Phi, psi and omega in degrees: 000132181285132181271102183239148176275349186242151177227151171249116182228154176286141187285352174301326186270354184265156176298146182303330185292340175294316180291328178292326178296317177295320179298316179301314180299319179298316178303317179290318178298321179271010177060028178280338175224162184259330188233157176301318180303317178294321184295310183292326179294319183295325183263348175088033173231173181273158176300319179304313183297318181299310183292326181294325187248348187302331182267004182237001183241128181221149172261141178267128179293148176289337184273089183289343182282339182236056184282135175242153179223137178243128179236150169244144183231148171246112184248147173295142179282074175231146181299133179088358181295307181294326179297316179293324178298313179298323176294319178296320176294320178299313180300325181280359182066029174267123182266122183287123178263317176216154170225134172229124181240133177274161177291131182303136176228127176067025176089004182225146179236141177269132180233127175250121182236127172258138187230147169265116182247021182295335180256000183287132177273336181280156175279154178301327179297313179295326177300313178301315179299320180297317179297320182290346175291336181287138184292335181271358177265106183275325182213140176224124187220136176281123179261326180198153174217131183218000000 
């Protein structure tokens, strides 16, 4: 049995507030509301519930041929670190859509990468584990999948 941090489950078996967290995030992303307070009030959950689960709940798109994944990485500020990450992504057949890198602070830089994973044979979880094997990757996190 493969040891993965991610599950795909039907929302029928989950508490309703999981769906409400996704609804609140959608309201914010679509600019239907301006603040988290407005979003959580509109869907009927607490701010605490929203912040507790917002980074862990994702909806999967029905369009399986154009799957996208967004990951955030914390990389050591070393020459070649981003290049090696991109090589790992390329070997996994993940096509880079966007890259956003922050200025390094305290020897580390935050990098946000959006990927087309429709041709990727590896699982998103295994890809993150491959990235974490590099000595310059301090953190690798799945932010969204659609």
